[in-house]
PyMOL CGO cylinders between C-alpha atoms (Angstrom):
from pymol import cmd
from pymol.cgo import CYLINDER

trace = [
    CYLINDER, 0.15, 0.04, 0.29, 1.51, 3.26, -1.22, 0.3, 1, 1, 1, 1, 1, 1,
    CYLINDER, 1.51, 3.26, -1.22, 1.49, 6.26, 1.33, 0.3, 1, 1, 1, 1, 1, 1,
    CYLINDER, 1.49, 6.26, 1.33, -1.58, 7.72, -1.07, 0.3, 1, 1, 1, 1, 1, 1,
    CYLINDER, -1.58, 7.72, -1.07, -3.76, 4.75, -0.96, 0.3, 1, 1, 1, 1, 1, 1,
    CYLINDER, -3.76, 4.75, -0.96, -3.52, 4.51, 2.75, 0.3, 1, 1, 1, 1, 1, 1,
    CYLINDER, -3.52, 4.51, 2.75, -4.47, 7.87, 2.80, 0.3, 1, 1, 1, 1, 1, 1,
    CYLINDER, -4.47, 7.87, 2.80, -7.42, 7.53, 0.77, 0.3, 1, 1, 1, 1, 1, 1,
    CYLINDER, -7.42, 7.53, 0.77, -8.58, 4.33, 2.71, 0.3, 1, 1, 1, 1, 1, 1,
    CYLINDER, -8.58, 4.33, 2.71, -8.10, 6.18, 6.31, 0.3, 1, 1, 1, 1, 1, 1,
    CYLINDER, -8.10, 6.18, 6.31, -10.33, 8.74, 4.69, 0.3, 1, 1, 1, 1, 1, 1,
    CYLINDER, -10.33, 8.74, 4.69, -13.20, 6.08, 3.74, 0.3, 1, 1, 1, 1, 1, 1,
    CYLINDER, -13.20, 6.08, 3.74, -12.92, 5.15, 7.35, 0.3, 1, 1, 1, 1, 1, 1,
    CYLINDER, -12.92, 5.15, 7.35, -12.95, 8.39, 8.36, 0.3, 1, 1, 1, 1, 1, 1,
    CYLINDER, -12.95, 8.39, 8.36, -16.33, 9.07, 6.91, 0.3, 1, 1, 1, 1, 1, 1,
    CYLINDER, -16.33, 9.07, 6.91, -17.84, 6.12, 8.45, 0.3, 1, 1, 1, 1, 1, 1,
    CYLINDER, -17.84, 6.12, 8.45, -16.51, 7.22, 11.91, 0.3, 1, 1, 1, 1, 1, 1,
    CYLINDER, -16.51, 7.22, 11.91, -18.05, 10.92, 11.33, 0.3, 1, 1, 1, 1, 1, 1,
    CYLINDER, -18.05, 10.92, 11.33, -21.14, 9.27, 10.13, 0.3, 1, 1, 1, 1, 1, 1,
    CYLINDER, -21.14, 9.27, 10.13, -21.12, 6.95, 13.15, 0.3, 1, 1, 1, 1, 1, 1,
    CYLINDER, -21.12, 6.95, 13.15, -20.22, 9.60, 15.47, 0.3, 1, 1, 1, 1, 1, 1,
    CYLINDER, -20.22, 9.60, 15.47, -23.12, 12.35, 14.38, 0.3, 1, 1, 1, 1, 1, 1,
    CYLINDER, -23.12, 12.35, 14.38, -25.87, 9.76, 14.83, 0.3, 1, 1, 1, 1, 1, 1,
    CYLINDER, -25.87, 9.76, 14.83, -24.35, 8.82, 18.36, 0.3, 1, 1, 1, 1, 1, 1,
    CYLINDER, -24.35, 8.82, 18.36, -24.35, 12.27, 19.27, 0.3, 1, 1, 1, 1, 1, 1,
    CYLINDER, -24.35, 12.27, 19.27, -27.65, 12.96, 17.22, 0.3, 1, 1, 1, 1, 1, 1,
    CYLINDER, -27.65, 12.96, 17.22, -29.30, 10.39, 19.48, 0.3, 1, 1, 1, 1, 1, 1,
    CYLINDER, -29.30, 10.39, 19.48, -27.03, 11.11, 22.92, 0.3, 1, 1, 1, 1, 1, 1,
    CYLINDER, -27.03, 11.11, 22.92, -29.97, 11.61, 25.18, 0.3, 1, 1, 1, 1, 1, 1,
    CYLINDER, -29.97, 11.61, 25.18, -31.48, 8.30, 23.79, 0.3, 1, 1, 1, 1, 1, 1,
    CYLINDER, -31.48, 8.30, 23.79, -27.93, 6.01, 24.70, 0.3, 1, 1, 1, 1, 1, 1,
    CYLINDER, -27.93, 6.01, 24.70, -27.74, 3.66, 27.60, 0.3, 1, 1, 1, 1, 1, 1,
    CYLINDER, -27.74, 3.66, 27.60, -24.04, 4.08, 28.65, 0.3, 1, 1, 1, 1, 1, 1,
    CYLINDER, -24.04, 4.08, 28.65, -23.52, 0.83, 30.33, 0.3, 1, 1, 1, 1, 1, 1,
    CYLINDER, -23.52, 0.83, 30.33, -24.19, -0.90, 27.34, 0.3, 1, 1, 1, 1, 1, 1,
    CYLINDER, -24.19, -0.90, 27.34, -22.55, 1.50, 24.95, 0.3, 1, 1, 1, 1, 1, 1,
    CYLINDER, -22.55, 1.50, 24.95, -19.08, 1.53, 26.93, 0.3, 1, 1, 1, 1, 1, 1,
    CYLINDER, -19.08, 1.53, 26.93, -19.34, -2.44, 27.30, 0.3, 1, 1, 1, 1, 1, 1,
    CYLINDER, -19.34, -2.44, 27.30, -19.64, -2.65, 23.41, 0.3, 1, 1, 1, 1, 1, 1,
    CYLINDER, -19.64, -2.65, 23.41, -17.15, -0.41, 22.74, 0.3, 1, 1, 1, 1, 1, 1,
    CYLINDER, -17.15, -0.41, 22.74, -14.39, -2.02, 25.28, 0.3, 1, 1, 1, 1, 1, 1,
    CYLINDER, -14.39, -2.02, 25.28, -15.19, -5.82, 24.83, 0.3, 1, 1, 1, 1, 1, 1,
    CYLINDER, -15.19, -5.82, 24.83, -13.65, -5.69, 21.03, 0.3, 1, 1, 1, 1, 1, 1,
    CYLINDER, -13.65, -5.69, 21.03, -10.27, -4.62, 22.54, 0.3, 1, 1, 1, 1, 1, 1,
    CYLINDER, -10.27, -4.62, 22.54, -10.50, -6.88, 26.08, 0.3, 1, 1, 1, 1, 1, 1,
    CYLINDER, -10.50, -6.88, 26.08, -10.92, -9.95, 23.96, 0.3, 1, 1, 1, 1, 1, 1,
    CYLINDER, -10.92, -9.95, 23.96, -9.19, -9.06, 20.62, 0.3, 1, 1, 1, 1, 1, 1,
    CYLINDER, -9.19, -9.06, 20.62, -5.99, -6.71, 21.64, 0.3, 1, 1, 1, 1, 1, 1,
    CYLINDER, -5.99, -6.71, 21.64, -4.97, -6.49, 25.09, 0.3, 1, 1, 1, 1, 1, 1,
    CYLINDER, -4.97, -6.49, 25.09, -4.37, -10.50, 25.40, 0.3, 1, 1, 1, 1, 1, 1,
    CYLINDER, -4.37, -10.50, 25.40, -2.02, -10.23, 22.39, 0.3, 1, 1, 1, 1, 1, 1,
    CYLINDER, -2.02, -10.23, 22.39, -0.50, -6.88, 23.54, 0.3, 1, 1, 1, 1, 1, 1,
    CYLINDER, -0.50, -6.88, 23.54, 0.47, -8.60, 26.92, 0.3, 1, 1, 1, 1, 1, 1,
    CYLINDER, 0.47, -8.60, 26.92, 1.63, -11.65, 25.52, 0.3, 1, 1, 1, 1, 1, 1,
    CYLINDER, 1.63, -11.65, 25.52, 3.96, -9.37, 22.70, 0.3, 1, 1, 1, 1, 1, 1,
    CYLINDER, 3.96, -9.37, 22.70, 5.05, -7.68, 25.73, 0.3, 1, 1, 1, 1, 1, 1,
    CYLINDER, 5.05, -7.68, 25.73, 6.00, -10.39, 28.07, 0.3, 1, 1, 1, 1, 1, 1,
    CYLINDER, 6.00, -10.39, 28.07, 7.71, -12.68, 25.24, 0.3, 1, 1, 1, 1, 1, 1,
    CYLINDER, 7.71, -12.68, 25.24, 9.83, -10.27, 23.58, 0.3, 1, 1, 1, 1, 1, 1,
    CYLINDER, 9.83, -10.27, 23.58, 7.48, -10.11, 20.34, 0.3, 1, 1, 1, 1, 1, 1,
    CYLINDER, 7.48, -10.11, 20.34, 6.73, -13.43, 20.06, 0.3, 1, 1, 1, 1, 1, 1,
    CYLINDER, 6.73, -13.43, 20.06, 2.86, -13.98, 19.65, 0.3, 1, 1, 1, 1, 1, 1,
    CYLINDER, 2.86, -13.98, 19.65, 1.39, -17.10, 18.65, 0.3, 1, 1, 1, 1, 1, 1,
    CYLINDER, 1.39, -17.10, 18.65, -1.07, -17.25, 15.72, 0.3, 1, 1, 1, 1, 1, 1,
    CYLINDER, -1.07, -17.25, 15.72, -4.33, -17.53, 17.76, 0.3, 1, 1, 1, 1, 1, 1,
    CYLINDER, -4.33, -17.53, 17.76, -3.74, -13.75, 19.19, 0.3, 1, 1, 1, 1, 1, 1,
    CYLINDER, -3.74, -13.75, 19.19, -3.62, -12.52, 15.52, 0.3, 1, 1, 1, 1, 1, 1,
    CYLINDER, -3.62, -12.52, 15.52, -7.06, -14.48, 14.84, 0.3, 1, 1, 1, 1, 1, 1,
    CYLINDER, -7.06, -14.48, 14.84, -8.59, -13.07, 17.96, 0.3, 1, 1, 1, 1, 1, 1,
    CYLINDER, -8.59, -13.07, 17.96, -7.39, -9.49, 16.88, 0.3, 1, 1, 1, 1, 1, 1,
    CYLINDER, -7.39, -9.49, 16.88, -8.83, -9.95, 13.42, 0.3, 1, 1, 1, 1, 1, 1,
    CYLINDER, -8.83, -9.95, 13.42, -12.18, -11.89, 14.36, 0.3, 1, 1, 1, 1, 1, 1,
    CYLINDER, -12.18, -11.89, 14.36, -12.95, -9.21, 17.17, 0.3, 1, 1, 1, 1, 1, 1,
    CYLINDER, -12.95, -9.21, 17.17, -12.00, -6.22, 14.55, 0.3, 1, 1, 1, 1, 1, 1,
    CYLINDER, -12.00, -6.22, 14.55, -13.81, -7.75, 11.73, 0.3, 1, 1, 1, 1, 1, 1,
    CYLINDER, -13.81, -7.75, 11.73, -16.89, -5.77, 10.35, 0.3, 1, 1, 1, 1, 1, 1,
    CYLINDER, -16.89, -5.77, 10.35, -18.36, -8.92, 9.52, 0.3, 1, 1, 1, 1, 1, 1,
    CYLINDER, -18.36, -8.92, 9.52, -18.09, -10.18, 13.23, 0.3, 1, 1, 1, 1, 1, 1,
    CYLINDER, -18.09, -10.18, 13.23, -19.33, -6.67, 14.87, 0.3, 1, 1, 1, 1, 1, 1,
    CYLINDER, -19.33, -6.67, 14.87, -22.08, -6.44, 12.59, 0.3, 1, 1, 1, 1, 1, 1,
    CYLINDER, -22.08, -6.44, 12.59, -23.19, -10.06, 13.32, 0.3, 1, 1, 1, 1, 1, 1,
    CYLINDER, -23.19, -10.06, 13.32, -22.80, -8.85, 17.23, 0.3, 1, 1, 1, 1, 1, 1,
    CYLINDER, -22.80, -8.85, 17.23, -25.33, -6.05, 16.01, 0.3, 1, 1, 1, 1, 1, 1,
    CYLINDER, -25.33, -6.05, 16.01, -27.90, -8.02, 14.29, 0.3, 1, 1, 1, 1, 1, 1,
    CYLINDER, -27.90, -8.02, 14.29, -27.94, -11.00, 17.10, 0.3, 1, 1, 1, 1, 1, 1,
    CYLINDER, -27.94, -11.00, 17.10, -27.85, -7.88, 19.94, 0.3, 1, 1, 1, 1, 1, 1,
    CYLINDER, -27.85, -7.88, 19.94, -30.90, -6.48, 17.76, 0.3, 1, 1, 1, 1, 1, 1,
    CYLINDER, -30.90, -6.48, 17.76, -32.72, -9.60, 17.50, 0.3, 1, 1, 1, 1, 1, 1,
    CYLINDER, -32.72, -9.60, 17.50, -32.21, -10.59, 21.21, 0.3, 1, 1, 1, 1, 1, 1,
    CYLINDER, -32.21, -10.59, 21.21, -32.75, -7.14, 23.01, 0.3, 1, 1, 1, 1, 1, 1,
    CYLINDER, -32.75, -7.14, 23.01, -33.78, -5.00, 20.07, 0.3, 1, 1, 1, 1, 1, 1,
    CYLINDER, -33.78, -5.00, 20.07, -32.25, -2.01, 18.25, 0.3, 1, 1, 1, 1, 1, 1,
    CYLINDER, -32.25, -2.01, 18.25, -30.73, 0.57, 20.38, 0.3, 1, 1, 1, 1, 1, 1,
    CYLINDER, -30.73, 0.57, 20.38, -28.06, 3.65, 20.04, 0.3, 1, 1, 1, 1, 1, 1,
    CYLINDER, -28.06, 3.65, 20.04, -25.51, 2.26, 22.31, 0.3, 1, 1, 1, 1, 1, 1,
    CYLINDER, -25.51, 2.26, 22.31, -25.07, -0.22, 19.05, 0.3, 1, 1, 1, 1, 1, 1,
    CYLINDER, -25.07, -0.22, 19.05, -23.01, 2.59, 17.21, 0.3, 1, 1, 1, 1, 1, 1,
    CYLINDER, -23.01, 2.59, 17.21, -20.23, 1.91, 19.83, 0.3, 1, 1, 1, 1, 1, 1,
    CYLINDER, -20.23, 1.91, 19.83, -19.24, -0.97, 17.27, 0.3, 1, 1, 1, 1, 1, 1,
    CYLINDER, -19.24, -0.97, 17.27, -18.73, 1.08, 14.26, 0.3, 1, 1, 1, 1, 1, 1,
    CYLINDER, -18.73, 1.08, 14.26, -17.35, 4.04, 16.20, 0.3, 1, 1, 1, 1, 1, 1,
    CYLINDER, -17.35, 4.04, 16.20, -14.21, 1.48, 17.96, 0.3, 1, 1, 1, 1, 1, 1,
    CYLINDER, -14.21, 1.48, 17.96, -13.82, -0.31, 14.18, 0.3, 1, 1, 1, 1, 1, 1,
    CYLINDER, -13.82, -0.31, 14.18, -13.77, 2.99, 11.98, 0.3, 1, 1, 1, 1, 1, 1,
    CYLINDER, -13.77, 2.99, 11.98, -11.65, 5.24, 14.79, 0.3, 1, 1, 1, 1, 1, 1,
    CYLINDER, -11.65, 5.24, 14.79, -9.15, 2.00, 15.09, 0.3, 1, 1, 1, 1, 1, 1,
    CYLINDER, -9.15, 2.00, 15.09, -8.94, 2.34, 10.96, 0.3, 1, 1, 1, 1, 1, 1,
    CYLINDER, -8.94, 2.34, 10.96, -9.23, 6.17, 10.41, 0.3, 1, 1, 1, 1, 1, 1,
    CYLINDER, -9.23, 6.17, 10.41, -7.40, 7.53, 13.17, 0.3, 1, 1, 1, 1, 1, 1,
    CYLINDER, -7.40, 7.53, 13.17, -4.87, 4.83, 14.25, 0.3, 1, 1, 1, 1, 1, 1,
    CYLINDER, -4.87, 4.83, 14.25, -4.23, 3.08, 10.75, 0.3, 1, 1, 1, 1, 1, 1,
    CYLINDER, -4.23, 3.08, 10.75, -5.23, 0.11, 12.42, 0.3, 1, 1, 1, 1, 1, 1,
    CYLINDER, -5.23, 0.11, 12.42, -6.06, -2.61, 10.06, 0.3, 1, 1, 1, 1, 1, 1,
    CYLINDER, -6.06, -2.61, 10.06, -6.34, -6.49, 10.32, 0.3, 1, 1, 1, 1, 1, 1,
    CYLINDER, -6.34, -6.49, 10.32, -3.17, -8.47, 11.22, 0.3, 1, 1, 1, 1, 1, 1,
    CYLINDER, -3.17, -8.47, 11.22, -1.39, -10.62, 8.96, 0.3, 1, 1, 1, 1, 1, 1,
    CYLINDER, -1.39, -10.62, 8.96, 0.50, -13.67, 10.52, 0.3, 1, 1, 1, 1, 1, 1,
    CYLINDER, 0.50, -13.67, 10.52, 3.85, -12.29, 8.76, 0.3, 1, 1, 1, 1, 1, 1,
    CYLINDER, 3.85, -12.29, 8.76, 4.34, -9.21, 10.63, 0.3, 1, 1, 1, 1, 1, 1,
    CYLINDER, 4.34, -9.21, 10.63, 4.95, -8.64, 14.36, 0.3, 1, 1, 1, 1, 1, 1,
    CYLINDER, 4.95, -8.64, 14.36, 1.50, -8.22, 16.32, 0.3, 1, 1, 1, 1, 1, 1,
    CYLINDER, 1.50, -8.22, 16.32, 2.84, -5.05, 17.50, 0.3, 1, 1, 1, 1, 1, 1,
    CYLINDER, 2.84, -5.05, 17.50, 3.17, -2.15, 14.38, 0.3, 1, 1, 1, 1, 1, 1,
    CYLINDER, 3.17, -2.15, 14.38, 6.77, -1.34, 13.28, 0.3, 1, 1, 1, 1, 1, 1,
    CYLINDER, 6.77, -1.34, 13.28, 8.20, -1.19, 10.12, 0.3, 1, 1, 1, 1, 1, 1,
    CYLINDER, 8.20, -1.19, 10.12, 9.48, -4.47, 8.53, 0.3, 1, 1, 1, 1, 1, 1,
    CYLINDER, 9.48, -4.47, 8.53, 13.20, -4.09, 7.53, 0.3, 1, 1, 1, 1, 1, 1,
    CYLINDER, 13.20, -4.09, 7.53, 12.15, -5.79, 4.35, 0.3, 1, 1, 1, 1, 1, 1,
    CYLINDER, 12.15, -5.79, 4.35, 9.74, -2.54, 3.82, 0.3, 1, 1, 1, 1, 1, 1,
    CYLINDER, 9.74, -2.54, 3.82, 11.84, 0.14, 5.14, 0.3, 1, 1, 1, 1, 1, 1,
    CYLINDER, 11.84, 0.14, 5.14, 14.94, -1.13, 2.47, 0.3, 1, 1, 1, 1, 1, 1,
    CYLINDER, 14.94, -1.13, 2.47, 11.96, -1.22, -0.43, 0.3, 1, 1, 1, 1, 1, 1,
    CYLINDER, 11.96, -1.22, -0.43, 10.76, 2.22, 0.53, 0.3, 1, 1, 1, 1, 1, 1,
    CYLINDER, 10.76, 2.22, 0.53, 14.20, 3.58, 0.51, 0.3, 1, 1, 1, 1, 1, 1,
    CYLINDER, 14.20, 3.58, 0.51, 15.29, 2.00, -2.87, 0.3, 1, 1, 1, 1, 1, 1,
    CYLINDER, 15.29, 2.00, -2.87, 11.74, 2.99, -4.21, 0.3, 1, 1, 1, 1, 1, 1,
    CYLINDER, 11.74, 2.99, -4.21, 12.08, 6.74, -3.06, 0.3, 1, 1, 1, 1, 1, 1,
    CYLINDER, 12.08, 6.74, -3.06, 15.76, 6.46, -5.06, 0.3, 1, 1, 1, 1, 1, 1,
    CYLINDER, 15.76, 6.46, -5.06, 13.91, 5.65, -8.30, 0.3, 1, 1, 1, 1, 1, 1,
    CYLINDER, 13.91, 5.65, -8.30, 13.77, 8.47, -11.12, 0.3, 1, 1, 1, 1, 1, 1,
    CYLINDER, 13.77, 8.47, -11.12, 10.05, 9.50, -11.23, 0.3, 1, 1, 1, 1, 1, 1,
    CYLINDER, 10.05, 9.50, -11.23, 8.94, 7.77, -7.75, 0.3, 1, 1, 1, 1, 1, 1,
    CYLINDER, 8.94, 7.77, -7.75, 6.60, 9.17, -5.82, 0.3, 1, 1, 1, 1, 1, 1,
    CYLINDER, 6.60, 9.17, -5.82, 5.23, 11.39, -8.65, 0.3, 1, 1, 1, 1, 1, 1,
    CYLINDER, 5.23, 11.39, -8.65, 1.59, 10.32, -8.33, 0.3, 1, 1, 1, 1, 1, 1,
    CYLINDER, 1.59, 10.32, -8.33, -0.73, 10.41, -11.56, 0.3, 1, 1, 1, 1, 1, 1,
    CYLINDER, -0.73, 10.41, -11.56, -4.50, 11.12, -11.71, 0.3, 1, 1, 1, 1, 1, 1,
    CYLINDER, -4.50, 11.12, -11.71, -5.15, 7.34, -11.84, 0.3, 1, 1, 1, 1, 1, 1,
    CYLINDER, -5.15, 7.34, -11.84, -3.33, 6.85, -8.38, 0.3, 1, 1, 1, 1, 1, 1,
    CYLINDER, -3.33, 6.85, -8.38, -0.28, 4.69, -10.00, 0.3, 1, 1, 1, 1, 1, 1,
    CYLINDER, -0.28, 4.69, -10.00, 3.03, 5.71, -9.45, 0.3, 1, 1, 1, 1, 1, 1,
    CYLINDER, 3.03, 5.71, -9.45, 5.42, 6.36, -12.09, 0.3, 1, 1, 1, 1, 1, 1,
    CYLINDER, 5.42, 6.36, -12.09, 7.95, 3.41, -12.63, 0.3, 1, 1, 1, 1, 1, 1,
    CYLINDER, 7.95, 3.41, -12.63, 10.85, 3.36, -15.17, 0.3, 1, 1, 1, 1, 1, 1,
]
cmd.load_cgo(trace, "trace")
C-alpha cells in the first residue's frame, strides 16, 4: 500500500467514523451508557489486550491465536453479526453505534487494520519494507502520483 492509498482508505474509514459519531451524538439522550461502554471496550478486551500483553511478555513472539482473536474481533463482519444478534435478542438501540465507532476509529485515526501473520503483532516498520521504501524513493520519477493513483515507475 502506498502512502496515498493508505490516506485514501483512512479517509473512507473517517467518513464512516463521522457518520457514526454524528448519529451517536444526535441520539445522545437515547444512548444507554453501560451497553455502549461494554460494546466499545469488549472488542479490545478480547481481541487486542491478550495479544499485546503476550507480545510484551514474550519479547515480540505471539502465537497465531492472538492474531486470529484480533482479526475476528476487529472485523466489521463479526461486529455486524453481533449487532444483528443484539437487535434480535434485545432490540435496536443507539448504544450499538459503539461498534462502528471503535472499528472506524481504529482504522481512520490510528491506521489499525487487520493483522497478517507475517508481521509482528504490534506495529513496526519491517526491515524489508524499509529497504523497499528507500530503494523505491531513489528511483527516477518515484512518488510522482498520476491522476489514476498509480506511481510512475521507470
